[in-house]
N, C-alpha and C positions, 0 to 999 in steps of 0.2 A: 080647378085652380092651377095655374101654371106654377112650375117649380121656381123657387127663388134662385137666382144666379148671382154669384158674388165674384169679386176680383180679389185674388190672394197674392198676386205677384205681378211685377212690372219689369220690363227690360227694354233697353233702347240704346241707340247710338246715332248720332247725326253731327252736324257742324257745331252743335253746342256742347257736346261731350260724348264720352264713350261708355256711359252707363246712365241708367234712369235717374239716379240721384244727382249726377252732374248736370244732366239736362234740366231738371227741375230747378236746381240752384241758379242756373243761367237765366231761366225764365223769370224767376222771382226777382232777379237783379236787373231785368230788362236788358240783358247783354246779348247783342246780336252775334250770330255765328256766320254771318254773310260777309264775304270778302273775295279777293282775287282768287281764281282757281289756279292752282300751281301745277296741275297735271300737264305733262309735256305732250299728251296725245290729243290736244285740242286743235292743233294744226292752224287752219285759217279762220277760226271762229272770231266773230266781231265782238260779241258780248262775252266777257270772260269773268263775270261775277257769279258766285254761287255759294251754296251752303255745303262746303266740302269737309269731309272727314280727313284731316291732315295726316293722322297716323292711327292705324287700327290698334286696339289693345292686344296684348298677348292672348292667344286663344288655344294654342296647343293642338290644333286640328292636324291630323297626319296628312302627309303629302298625297298618299293614295286616295284620300277623300277630297283633298283640295283640287286635284287635277280635273275632277268632274264637276266642280262648282264654279259658277260665274259669281261676280262680286255680290249681286243681289242675294244669292243664296248664302254666301258667307256672312253677310250682315244679319240675315234672318237667324242663322244658327247662333251667332254670338248673342243676339238679343233674347232668343228663346232660352238659351242656357241661363242667362241672368234672371229671367222671369221665373223659371222653374226653381232656381236656387233660392230666390227670395221667398217663394211660396213654400219652400221645404217639401217640394213634391218629389217623392221617391217613386221611381217606376221599377216594377219587378214583374215576375211571371204571374203574380196574383192579380195585378191591376192593369197590365199592359194593353189588354183589349178594351179597357174602359176609358182610355185616355187617348185623345187624338190631336190633330192640328189642322187649322184652316188659316191659310196665309194669302193675303191679297198682294197683287202687284199691278201697276197700271200699264207697264210695258212688257218687258221680258228680259232675258239675259243678253243685253245688247253688246256687252263687252266682246263676247265671242263672235257675234255677227260682224262687228267692226274689224276684228282680227282677220276673219276669213275674207271679208271684202278687200282689205288691203293686200292680203297674201295672194289671193287668186287674181283679182282684177288689176292690181297695181304692180305686184312683184312677179307675176307670171307663174305662181305655183299651181300645181295640177289638181290638188285635192284639198278638201276642208279638213280641219282637225277632227280626230276620231270622236271626241266628246262634244262636238258642236251641238247636236240635238239635245242631249240631256242637260247641257249647260244653259241653253237658250230657252227651253220651254217654260211657260209661265207657271206651271205647277211644280217646277223643280224645288223652290224653297220649302214648300210643304213636305215634299218627299225627303229632302235633306234633313229637315228638322226631325222628322219621324225616325229616320235612321240614326241620327246623332243621339236622340234621347230615348230611343227604343219604344216609340209610340205605335201601337197596333190597332187603335180605335179608328174612328172616322178621320181620314186624312185626304185633303184635297186643296186645290188652289182656287182663288176667286179673282176675276179681273173685271173691273168696271171703272177704268181710268182713275180719276182722283178721289173717288169714293170707295176704292177697293178695300182699304183697311176696315172701314165701317161695315161694308157688306160682309167681309170675312168674319168680323166679330159677331155680327147678327147671325150668320150661318152657324157659328160655333155655339152661340146661345141656344139656337134651335136644337142642336144635337143633344144638349143637356136637358132642355125642356121636354124633348120627345123621348127621353130615356135611353138614347143610344150611347151616351157617355156620361161619366161622372165628372170628368174634368177635361178641359181643352186648352191647348195653346193657340192663341189667335192674335192676329195683327197684320202688319204689312211691311213690305220692304221694297226698296228702289235704289238703283244705281244709274241715274240718267246722265251723269256728267261725262259723256263721251261725244265725239265729234258728230256722229250721225243724228243722235237725238237732239243735240243743241242746234244743229242746222235746221232741223224740222221746226223747232220752236222759234228760231229766228224768223222763219218764213211767215209765221202767224202774227208777227209784229206785236207780241204782248209781253216781251221781256223787258224788264227795267235795265237801263244802262248802269245803274249804280246800286241801289238797294231797294228793299220792299217797304212801302209806306201805306199799309192798308188804311182806308177811310180818310186819309189825309188828302186835302184838295189838290196837292201837287204830286200825287202818286203817278208813277209812270209805267206800272206793270208789275208782273210777278218776277220772282227770282227762283230758279230751280235749285234743288238741293238733293243730297243723297242721305239715306239712313234707313233704319228699321226700328219698329216698335212692336212689342209683344206684351200680352197680358196672359196670366193664368186665370181661367174662368172655372168655377166649380159650382155644383149645386150647393145651396146653403147647408143642406143636411150632410153632404160629404165633407165640406170644410169644417163644420163643427165636430163631426165624428173624429177627425184626425187632429183636432186642436189647432187648426191653422189660424193665423191672424187675418182677419178680413179687412181689406183696405177700403172697400166701398161696395155698394150693391148696384147691379144693373136694374134700373127702374123700368125702362121700357125702350122700345125701338120704333122707328117710323120710316117707311120706305115709300118712294113714289117715282114716277117717270114723267118727264115733261111732255113727251110725245110731240115735240115741236121742231127743234133744230139741233144739228149735230154739235154745234159749238156755242150758239147764243142761248144763254139761260133765260128762264121765265120766272115770274114771281109766283105763279100758281103752284109749280112743282115743289119748290122749297117750302112754301106755305103748307101744302098738304102734308109733306113729310114731317114737319114740326108738329102740326096738329095731331097726326097719327101717333107720333111718339108720346105726346102728352096723354092722349087717350089710352094708349097701351100701358103707360106708367100709372094711370089713375091719378094724375097730377093736374092741378090748375095752373094757369099761366103764372099766378102770383106765388106759386111754390118754388119757382126757379129763381135762383139768385145769381147764377153765372151762366153765360153762354159763350162757348168757344166758337167763334165764327169761322166760316170757311175762309173769308177775308183774304183774298188772293193779292189784292193791291192793284187789280185792273179796274178801270173806270166802271165798266158794266157790272161786274160781279158785286162790287161793294155797294153800289146804289141799289141794285135789285135785292140783294140780301137784306139791306136795311129796310126796304119797303116790305119784304116778306115778314121780317121780325115784327114790324109795326102792326101788320094785319093780325098776326097770331097773338101778340101780347097786349095789344091795345094800349091803354094808359100805362100799364106796368112796364112797357118797353123802355120808358124813360127812368124807371127805377132799377132796371136790370143792369148788371155789370156785364159788359161785352168786351172781348179782346180777340185779336188775331195773333196767335203765336207764330204764324208764318213770317211775321216781321222779324223773327229771331232765328228760327231753324230753316227758313225758306220753304218753298213749296216742294215737298218731297213726294209729290204725286201719290202713288199707291201706298206710301208709308205715312202720309200726313195724318190721317185720322187716328192711327195708333199713337203717334207722338203727341197728338193733341189730347188723347185720352189720359196720357201721363199728366198733362197740365190740369185736367179736370179732377183727377184723383188728388193731386197736390193741393188744389184749391179747396177741396172738401176737407182734407185731413188737417191742413194748416190754417185755413181761414185767410188765404191770401189770393187775390186776383192777379194773375200775371198780366203785364201791360201789353199794349200795342206799341212796339218800339218804332223809332224813326218818324213819329208823328210830328208834323210841323204846322199844318194849316187846316182849320175847320172847314168841312164841306157841308153846306146846308142840306145836301141830299143824303148825308150820312151823319145825322144829328143825334145819334144815340151816345150814351156814355161808353166810349170805347177804351177807357182806362189808358189815356195817353202817356206813354214813356215811363211811368213810375207805377210799381205795384201798389195795391191798396189792400188794407186789412178789411175783411168782411166775412162774417159767418156765412158759409155756403151749405145750405141744406140739400140742395139738388142742383145739378148742372146739366146743360145740353151741349152736345158737340155736333156741329153741322159739317156735312161733307156733301158737296155737289160736284157734278162732273160733266165733261163733254159727253154728249149723247143724252143728257137730261136724266142721269141716274143719280137719285138723291137718297142719302141714308143718314138718319139722325139717331144719336144715342142719348139716353138719359141715364145718369147715375145719381145715386143719393147716398147720404151718410147712413151708416148702420146703427 
């Protein structure tokens, strides 16, 4: 029998707030963190709407560490510190080799790439910054978190586009289930609000010019955001032994690949991932009360995800509470799944379904209960969190009340 894995701490920051409690409060209120991006480094970007962190919290990280960190690493460290603090996780010489970190990101440290591009190609400088490689590499956030918190257990990065957070959390769960660690910091981070990334997304023609309206008939696309989300995962035995407060339990995970198209989603891949997650959790469709949808606000994703949910849940699909919190924190790419896990934990603990904000018009192809605009009280025994990505990489998490 697999070890039980529980969540004992959460941390996060995004356009909704600079800690997990503030993020959840905004979600409950249906308050959107999407607005004009004020960064002066956007240059000639046409679409200037995003989920931006306007001001970082005080973090006290020393300059000698900051110079080797890109923004996505900094966000990861801030969120990881918060999660470890809430969990009351003390790391010392006795347990340092039994605690690790797995952190996902969909892109990399693009801030330093942008700086070097402009310095070398536009300003005529002859060399790149000395910390360019360690700042840009996708595994940097995991390394920085391990150094900041003193984690010497399994430490590595995961990248699978928009499902990176969920894949990272699954990987961390595996370390605990396999006995390689007693506790893990896991989640995702992203800082994509820079010129080069936004120009690439502009070219895909999937960005909304104003805001994100998942499942609404008048939706115009997704909105990019920055942020990080982290959880502390522990074996149930470890958490109980140290008297930790358990926020929720990981019930199961489900993974799949579409094996179809690099950008166009299928119904079959998401369907299989949700079915695999329920099977791993030992849950029936009727046991799920809340589903945090991938819900990007693009025409294709929302219709296909709705169809996949109907296949998996059958008649229960219409009794299920569904919402997309990307309508509030925007699509934070590799950080999205971890931020959405904060929503699932909050829903279970407080019996509140966070809404799909900005919803205006019913779409007959998205005819589920998407909790439009206003949060709803409902007892949540178990919740699913969907993450689907370019490349057809799907990762679904199930969590339940303890």
